VEXSE-657263 format. One line per 5 residues: number of its first residue (from 1); their letters; for each residue x, y, z of C-alpha. Coordinates in nm, 2 decimals. Example, Ala and Ser with C-alpha at 12.3 -4.5 7.8 and 13.67 -1.06 7.14 Angstrom:
2
1 = AS = 1.23/-0.45/0.78; 1.37/-0.11/0.71;
***
This chain:
529
1 = MSQAL = 0.00/0.00/0.00; 0.14/0.34/-0.10; 0.18/0.61/0.17; -0.02/0.93/0.14; 0.19/1.22/0.03;
6 = YRKWR = 0.11/1.43/0.33; 0.25/1.16/0.56; 0.55/1.09/0.33; 0.64/1.46/0.32; 0.58/1.53/0.69;
11 = PQSWE = 0.87/1.75/0.80; 1.14/1.56/1.00; 1.36/1.87/1.08; 1.30/2.23/1.19; 1.41/2.35/0.85;
16 = AVVGQ = 1.14/2.15/0.67; 0.85/2.32/0.85; 0.69/2.58/0.61; 0.54/2.91/0.70; 0.59/2.90/1.08;
21 = DHVIQ = 0.93/3.05/1.13; 0.81/3.26/1.43; 0.73/2.95/1.62; 1.02/2.73/1.51; 1.28/2.99/1.59;
26 = TLRNA = 1.14/3.05/1.94; 1.14/2.67/2.02; 1.50/2.63/1.88; 1.63/2.92/2.09; 1.46/2.78/2.40;
31 = LVAGR = 1.61/2.43/2.33; 1.96/2.57/2.29; 1.92/2.78/2.61; 1.79/2.49/2.81; 1.46/2.67/2.88;
36 = IAHAY = 1.22/2.39/2.81; 0.87/2.46/2.94; 0.66/2.18/3.11; 0.35/2.26/2.90; 0.29/2.41/2.56;
41 = LFAGP = -0.02/2.51/2.37; -0.01/2.50/1.99; -0.31/2.68/1.85; -0.40/2.76/1.49; -0.59/2.64/1.18;
46 = RGTGK = -0.59/2.28/1.07; -0.30/2.15/0.85; -0.06/2.43/0.95; 0.20/2.21/1.13; 0.09/2.19/1.50;
51 = TTTAR = 0.12/1.81/1.55; 0.43/1.80/1.33; 0.60/2.07/1.54; 0.50/1.89/1.86; 0.67/1.57/1.73;
56 = LLAKA = 0.98/1.77/1.63; 0.99/1.92/1.98; 0.96/1.57/2.14; 1.25/1.45/1.92; 1.46/1.75/2.00;
61 = VNCLE = 1.43/1.73/2.38; 1.52/1.36/2.37; 1.78/1.37/2.09; 2.12/1.22/2.18; 2.32/1.47/1.96;
66 = ADLTR = 2.57/1.65/2.18; 2.54/1.98/1.98; 2.22/2.14/2.09; 2.19/2.35/1.78; 2.17/2.03/1.56;
71 = RPCGH = 1.88/1.87/1.76; 1.69/1.69/1.64; 1.96/1.52/1.44; 1.72/1.26/1.29; 1.99/0.98/1.30;
76 = CEHCE = 2.03/0.89/1.66; 1.84/0.59/1.82; 1.57/0.82/1.97; 1.51/1.02/1.66; 1.48/0.71/1.45;
81 = AVNAG = 1.23/0.56/1.70; 1.01/0.87/1.68; 1.02/0.87/1.30; 0.92/0.50/1.30; 0.64/0.56/1.54;
86 = HFLDL = 0.75/0.33/1.82; 0.92/0.56/2.07; 0.77/0.46/2.40; 0.82/0.79/2.57; 0.61/0.98/2.32;
91 = IEIDA = 0.25/0.94/2.40; -0.01/1.09/2.15; -0.37/1.12/2.27; -0.66/1.21/2.05; -0.88/1.42/2.28;
96 = ASNTS = -1.17/1.39/2.03; -1.21/1.02/2.12; -1.07/1.03/2.48; -1.29/1.31/2.62; -1.39/1.17/2.96;
101 = VDDVR = -1.25/1.24/3.30; -1.16/0.87/3.34; -0.92/0.90/3.04; -0.74/1.20/3.20; -0.73/1.02/3.54;
106 = DLRDK = -0.57/0.72/3.38; -0.31/0.95/3.22; -0.25/1.12/3.55; -0.19/0.79/3.73; 0.07/0.68/3.48;
111 = INFSP = 0.25/1.01/3.44; 0.45/0.96/3.76; 0.63/0.66/3.61; 0.98/0.74/3.49; 1.05/0.74/3.11;
116 = NQARY = 1.14/0.41/2.96; 1.45/0.51/2.77; 1.47/0.88/2.72; 1.51/1.19/2.95; 1.15/1.32/2.90;
121 = KVYII = 0.82/1.16/2.86; 0.62/1.38/2.61; 0.24/1.38/2.60; 0.09/1.53/2.28; -0.29/1.59/2.33;
126 = DEVHM = -0.44/1.67/1.99; -0.77/1.86/1.96; -0.76/1.93/2.33; -1.06/2.15/2.32; -1.27/1.84/2.29;
131 = LSTAA = -1.21/1.74/2.65; -1.50/1.77/2.88; -1.51/2.02/3.16; -1.45/1.75/3.42; -1.15/1.62/3.22;
136 = FNALL = -1.00/1.97/3.20; -1.04/2.01/3.58; -0.87/1.67/3.63; -0.58/1.79/3.41; -0.53/2.12/3.59;
141 = KTLEE = -0.32/1.99/3.88; -0.10/1.78/3.66; -0.04/2.08/3.43; 0.04/2.31/3.72; 0.29/2.07/3.89;
146 = PPSHA = 0.39/1.80/3.66; 0.69/1.56/3.74; 1.02/1.69/3.61; 1.04/1.42/3.34; 0.70/1.51/3.18;
151 = IFILA = 0.62/1.76/2.90; 0.27/1.83/2.78; 0.20/1.97/2.43; -0.16/2.06/2.37; -0.28/2.12/2.02;
156 = TTEVH = -0.61/2.28/1.92; -0.79/2.45/1.63; -1.04/2.62/1.86; -0.84/2.79/2.13; -1.14/2.99/2.25;
161 = KIPAT = -1.28/2.67/2.39; -0.99/2.61/2.63; -1.05/2.72/2.99; -0.85/3.02/3.10; -0.71/2.81/3.39;
166 = VLSRC = -0.55/2.58/3.14; -0.43/2.86/2.91; -0.25/3.02/3.20; -0.05/2.71/3.27; 0.09/2.67/2.91;
171 = QRHEF = 0.34/2.85/2.69; 0.12/2.95/2.40; 0.23/2.95/2.03; 0.00/3.07/1.75; 0.03/2.89/1.41;
176 = RRIPV = -0.07/3.10/1.11; -0.22/3.01/0.78; 0.06/2.95/0.53; 0.08/3.21/0.24; -0.01/3.10/-0.11;
181 = PEIVA = 0.34/3.16/-0.26; 0.50/2.94/0.01; 0.25/2.66/-0.05; 0.31/2.68/-0.43; 0.68/2.66/-0.38;
186 = HLSKL = 0.66/2.36/-0.15; 0.41/2.18/-0.39; 0.64/2.25/-0.68; 0.93/2.09/-0.50; 0.71/1.79/-0.40;
191 = AASEG = 0.58/1.74/-0.75; 0.93/1.75/-0.90; 1.05/1.48/-0.65; 0.74/1.26/-0.70; 0.75/1.29/-1.08;
196 = IEVTQ = 0.41/1.46/-1.09; 0.34/1.68/-1.40; 0.14/1.99/-1.29; 0.09/2.33/-1.44; 0.18/2.65/-1.24;
201 = QALEL = -0.18/2.76/-1.27; -0.30/2.44/-1.11; -0.06/2.47/-0.82; -0.18/2.82/-0.76; -0.54/2.72/-0.76;
206 = IARQS = -0.47/2.43/-0.53; -0.28/2.66/-0.29; -0.57/2.91/-0.28; -0.83/2.64/-0.23; -0.64/2.50/0.07;
211 = TGAMR = -0.69/2.83/0.26; -0.35/2.83/0.42; -0.34/2.46/0.52; -0.04/2.27/0.38; -0.18/1.93/0.46;
216 = DAISL = -0.50/2.01/0.26; -0.29/2.13/-0.04; -0.07/1.82/-0.04; -0.38/1.59/-0.01; -0.55/1.76/-0.29;
221 = LDQIA = -0.25/1.73/-0.52; -0.21/1.37/-0.42; -0.58/1.30/-0.51; -0.56/1.47/-0.85; -0.23/1.32/-0.94;
226 = ASGEK = -0.37/0.97/-0.89; -0.51/0.98/-1.24; -0.15/0.96/-1.38; -0.22/1.25/-1.62; -0.07/1.59/-1.62;
231 = VTVEM = -0.25/1.80/-1.36; -0.42/2.10/-1.51; -0.63/2.38/-1.37; -0.94/2.23/-1.54; -0.88/1.90/-1.35;
236 = VHDLL = -0.87/2.09/-1.02; -1.19/2.28/-1.10; -1.36/1.95/-1.19; -1.25/1.78/-0.87; -1.35/2.07/-0.64;
241 = GTATS = -1.67/2.16/-0.82; -1.54/2.52/-0.85; -1.62/2.77/-1.12; -1.35/2.90/-1.35; -1.21/3.24/-1.27;
246 = QAVLD = -1.37/3.36/-1.59; -1.72/3.27/-1.46; -1.66/3.49/-1.15; -1.54/3.77/-1.38; -1.85/3.74/-1.60;
251 = IVDAL = -2.08/3.77/-1.30; -1.90/4.08/-1.18; -1.91/4.22/-1.54; -2.29/4.17/-1.53; -2.31/4.35/-1.20;
256 = VARDP = -2.11/4.64/-1.34; -2.33/4.66/-1.65; -2.64/4.61/-1.44; -2.75/4.33/-1.68; -2.96/4.08/-1.48;
261 = GRGLT = -3.03/3.85/-1.78; -2.66/3.81/-1.85; -2.57/3.76/-1.49; -2.82/3.49/-1.42; -2.72/3.31/-1.75;
266 = HIHRA = -2.36/3.30/-1.63; -2.47/3.16/-1.29; -2.67/2.88/-1.45; -2.40/2.80/-1.70; -2.14/2.77/-1.42;
271 = LDAGS = -2.37/2.54/-1.22; -2.46/2.33/-1.52; -2.09/2.28/-1.58; -2.06/2.12/-1.24; -1.98/2.40/-1.01;
276 = DPRQF = -2.09/2.36/-0.65; -2.32/2.66/-0.56; -2.17/2.70/-0.21; -1.82/2.70/-0.35; -1.92/2.93/-0.62;
281 = ARQMV = -2.06/3.18/-0.37; -1.74/3.16/-0.17; -1.54/3.24/-0.48; -1.76/3.54/-0.54; -1.70/3.66/-0.18;
286 = DYLRS = -1.32/3.61/-0.22; -1.31/3.81/-0.54; -1.53/4.09/-0.41; -1.32/4.10/-0.09; -1.02/4.16/-0.31;
291 = LLLIR = -1.20/4.44/-0.49; -1.28/4.60/-0.15; -0.92/4.58/-0.04; -0.81/4.74/-0.37; -1.08/5.01/-0.33;
296 = MENGD = -0.95/5.09/0.02; -0.59/5.12/-0.12; -0.48/4.79/0.04; -0.41/4.60/-0.28; -0.09/4.46/-0.15;
301 = QVDAP = -0.29/4.22/0.06; -0.46/4.08/-0.26; -0.32/3.74/-0.38; -0.39/3.73/-0.75; -0.21/3.65/-1.08;
306 = AELRA = -0.05/3.95/-1.25; -0.27/3.92/-1.56; -0.58/3.94/-1.34; -0.48/4.25/-1.14; -0.56/4.50/-1.42;
311 = QMASH = -0.91/4.36/-1.45; -0.95/4.37/-1.07; -0.84/4.73/-1.06; -1.10/4.82/-1.32; -1.38/4.63/-1.13;
316 = AQAFS = -1.28/4.79/-0.80; -1.34/5.14/-0.95; -1.68/5.04/-1.08; -1.82/5.00/-0.72; -1.84/5.23/-0.42;
321 = IPDLL = -1.72/5.09/-0.09; -2.08/5.07/0.06; -2.19/4.88/-0.25; -1.91/4.63/-0.22; -1.99/4.58/0.15;
326 = RIIRY = -2.36/4.51/0.07; -2.28/4.28/-0.23; -2.02/4.08/-0.02; -2.28/4.04/0.25; -2.54/3.90/0.00;
331 = FNEAA = -2.30/3.64/-0.15; -2.17/3.55/0.19; -2.53/3.47/0.30; -2.56/3.27/-0.02; -2.26/3.07/0.07;
336 = NEARS = -2.41/2.99/0.41; -2.75/2.91/0.28; -2.66/2.70/-0.03; -2.60/2.38/0.17; -2.96/2.37/0.30;
341 = AWQPA = -3.14/2.53/0.01; -3.39/2.30/-0.16; -3.32/2.48/-0.49; -2.94/2.50/-0.50; -2.92/2.79/-0.75;
346 = LPLEM = -3.17/3.01/-0.55; -2.93/3.17/-0.30; -2.69/3.27/-0.57; -2.97/3.41/-0.79; -3.11/3.61/-0.49;
351 = AFVAS = -2.77/3.74/-0.40; -2.71/3.86/-0.76; -3.05/4.03/-0.80; -3.03/4.19/-0.45; -2.69/4.33/-0.55;
356 = LQAEE = -2.84/4.50/-0.85; -3.11/4.65/-0.63; -2.85/4.79/-0.40; -2.69/4.98/-0.69; -3.02/5.11/-0.83;
361 = PPVEA = -2.97/5.49/-0.90; -3.21/5.72/-0.73; -3.53/5.84/-0.91; -3.50/6.20/-1.02; -3.76/6.44/-0.87;
366 = APRPA = -4.00/6.62/-1.10; -3.91/6.99/-1.16; -4.12/7.25/-0.99; -4.24/7.57/-1.17; -4.03/7.88/-1.12;
371 = AAVSA = -4.18/8.12/-0.87; -4.10/8.40/-0.63; -4.01/8.29/-0.28; -4.06/8.51/0.02; -3.82/8.51/0.31;
376 = SAVKA = -4.10/8.42/0.55; -4.16/8.09/0.36; -3.82/7.96/0.45; -3.78/7.73/0.75; -3.43/7.73/0.90;
381 = PAREG = -3.40/7.46/1.17; -3.16/7.52/1.46; -2.85/7.30/1.46; -2.69/7.15/1.77; -2.48/7.41/1.95;
386 = QTASK = -2.60/7.69/1.72; -2.76/8.02/1.84; -2.93/8.30/1.65; -2.63/8.53/1.72; -2.37/8.27/1.60;
391 = PAPVQ = -2.46/8.11/1.27; -2.31/7.79/1.15; -1.98/7.83/0.95; -2.05/7.91/0.58; -1.94/7.64/0.34;
396 = PDSAD = -1.70/7.75/0.07; -1.89/7.88/-0.23; -1.81/7.70/-0.56; -1.96/7.70/-0.90; -1.90/7.33/-0.91;
401 = VVPGE = -2.10/7.25/-0.59; -2.47/7.20/-0.61; -2.73/7.08/-0.36; -2.82/6.71/-0.35; -3.14/6.53/-0.44;
406 = AAGEA = -3.32/6.83/-0.59; -3.03/6.96/-0.78; -3.19/6.88/-1.11; -3.44/7.16/-1.04; -3.17/7.42/-1.06;
411 = YGSDA = -3.10/7.32/-1.42; -3.45/7.23/-1.53; -3.55/6.94/-1.74; -3.63/6.90/-2.11; -3.68/6.63/-2.38;
416 = VFKQI = -3.31/6.58/-2.43; -3.25/6.51/-2.06; -3.55/6.26/-2.05; -3.41/6.09/-2.36; -3.07/6.05/-2.19;
421 = MQNWK = -3.22/5.92/-1.86; -3.44/5.67/-2.05; -3.13/5.52/-2.21; -2.89/5.57/-1.92; -2.83/5.19/-1.86;
426 = KILRQ = -2.76/5.14/-2.23; -2.52/5.43/-2.23; -2.33/5.28/-1.94; -2.31/4.95/-2.13; -2.18/5.13/-2.44;
431 = VRQEN = -1.92/5.31/-2.22; -1.82/4.98/-2.07; -1.72/4.84/-2.41; -1.48/5.12/-2.46; -1.33/5.17/-2.11;
436 = PQTQG = -1.45/4.99/-1.80; -1.29/5.26/-1.58; -1.50/5.53/-1.74; -1.81/5.32/-1.68; -1.70/5.28/-1.31;
441 = LLNSC = -1.67/5.66/-1.27; -2.02/5.71/-1.43; -2.16/5.46/-1.18; -2.05/5.70/-0.90; -2.25/5.99/-1.04;
446 = TPIGM = -2.61/6.09/-1.10; -2.73/6.29/-1.41; -2.90/6.59/-1.25; -3.02/6.81/-1.54; -2.96/6.99/-1.86;
451 = KDGML = -2.90/7.36/-1.93; -2.82/7.52/-2.26; -2.71/7.18/-2.41; -2.49/7.10/-2.11; -2.55/6.78/-1.92;
456 = FLGFT = -2.46/6.81/-1.55; -2.33/6.50/-1.37; -2.35/6.51/-0.99; -2.07/6.34/-0.78; -2.06/6.30/-0.41;
461 = GELVK = -1.69/6.38/-0.38; -1.42/6.58/-0.54; -1.19/6.29/-0.60; -1.42/6.09/-0.84; -1.53/6.41/-1.00;
466 = SKMEK = -1.18/6.52/-1.08; -1.10/6.18/-1.24; -1.41/6.20/-1.46; -1.32/6.55/-1.58; -1.02/6.41/-1.77;
471 = EEHLE = -1.09/6.46/-2.14; -1.05/6.09/-2.23; -1.34/6.00/-2.00; -1.56/6.29/-2.11; -1.51/6.21/-2.47;
476 = IARRA = -1.61/5.84/-2.42; -1.92/5.95/-2.23; -2.02/6.21/-2.50; -1.96/5.95/-2.78; -2.18/5.69/-2.60;
481 = ISTVA = -2.46/5.94/-2.54; -2.45/6.03/-2.91; -2.45/5.67/-3.02; -2.73/5.55/-2.79; -2.95/5.85/-2.73;
486 = NVEVS = -2.88/6.02/-3.07; -2.81/6.35/-2.90; -2.50/6.57/-2.89; -2.43/6.73/-2.55; -2.15/6.89/-2.35;
491 = IRCVV = -2.07/6.75/-2.01; -2.00/6.93/-1.68; -1.91/6.75/-1.36; -2.02/6.90/-1.03; -2.02/6.80/-0.66;
496 = SAGKR = -2.35/6.73/-0.49; -2.33/6.89/-0.15; -2.59/6.69/0.04; -2.97/6.67/0.07; -3.06/7.04/0.06;
501 = SALPP = -3.33/7.22/-0.13; -3.22/7.37/-0.46; -3.26/7.73/-0.54; -3.54/7.81/-0.78; -3.42/8.00/-1.08;
506 = DVDSD = -3.58/8.33/-0.98; -3.41/8.35/-0.64; -3.10/8.57/-0.60; -2.81/8.35/-0.51; -2.67/8.62/-0.29;
511 = GMVAA = -2.99/8.70/-0.10; -3.13/8.61/0.24; -3.33/8.31/0.12; -3.02/8.17/-0.05; -2.82/8.22/0.26;
516 = ALRDL = -3.08/8.04/0.47; -3.09/7.75/0.24; -2.72/7.72/0.18; -2.57/7.80/0.51; -2.83/7.72/0.78;
521 = GGEIV = -2.97/7.40/0.64; -3.32/7.55/0.58; -3.57/7.41/0.34; -3.85/7.57/0.13; -4.20/7.50/0.28;
526 = DIQS = -4.41/7.73/0.07; -4.38/7.90/-0.27; -4.60/8.20/-0.35; -4.66/8.28/-0.72;
***
């Protein structure tokens, strides 16, 4: 019977442990200095090297090599016995199947016996969080005052379940998820030694799917390589039931274009090809999370191929941060619900449609007729900490700043503007074909009106506005409007300054009414013709 690769490639020396240098270096220094603790707690995700490191420590403290810096040597009688699995002074206990207080009492009764052949008797208790409360209580006294020849190494994936009384008696070491590049490098070395043909893209996909667990990555490679054929990225997708990266990109493209038909088609096509709905939702969450990191200028935390980064940057600019947060929440819920849903595709479909609803642009208010406004018709509510003798600070006056929701009233509305609004989604899709970045900028604005052949686009911030004002983006937008709506317009970008009432055309912008509206947060409650 052949040996599983993850067992065959289990590290037998400190140097062979991947991705846990912070733990390994600390243990090696303690070993050389002779500062061996009586109890250790190794905590971290599965498959990151906790049990392997525990065995290495057991070998090192009992190694017969005179040079402490070379322990474990791997060649002495004790090291070879540990490697072969018949070292009598290394006792491994699976707490998942030995959870009772009687099991711990039995261990406690035997611990006082001296080691059979070595200096230390080492107890490795795996998944220690599975012990019952009574078993933990029975273990406390032994952990606090163990015999000088005993060392306890507790390993757990759920450290929050360990009683504080136990934690305080152990030297704690945190194991981290192993980065994708380190997993890929290790798998590449393993594959070369085992004669496994595998593409770089397949290794990267395996590494990402293992979520930082080296054991999972090696097991997955072992399973796929059993076919005897060259391991390709398509084979990995077939085994995992995952969608291709292109399927995820197609869904996000449909979100950007606000095209529900295309998006649902891509979802069904991916599921029909064998993708697992839950896994597909997780892939969407992972990709959208990367977009969020890029949007928040933390792109160095994103692990993605170089050829995909340009596409991710374009997608990131197409969404606002609040929209990304909402969409991630929808697909994360889909990932949790897909397992129990009677209709597997339904959670994904709901997440996609809900994402479109979240991005729906606000409906423009109908214009009011021009009229004279009296100062008595203006209501100026008091702000917190504001008195009549001390008005609120005046906001800087700018020709490029307009009020928020009702801003369209300041510019009026005509047939051309209605024509543009009726075709706005088509215009965005046309822009997308030329430059996705321009389309992303337009997603962040709202058309607010027309005046003298000028289309005004309202933005919520100066940063996005200034980007859109570049001539290359303006020209693409004008060309798309001309192609789709068959109208020629100029474009001016302005900043919306919040939800305030707009000035009717007949009101003096420097008068008392304008000041009340602009500076004191007032609103118009009556218009007298």
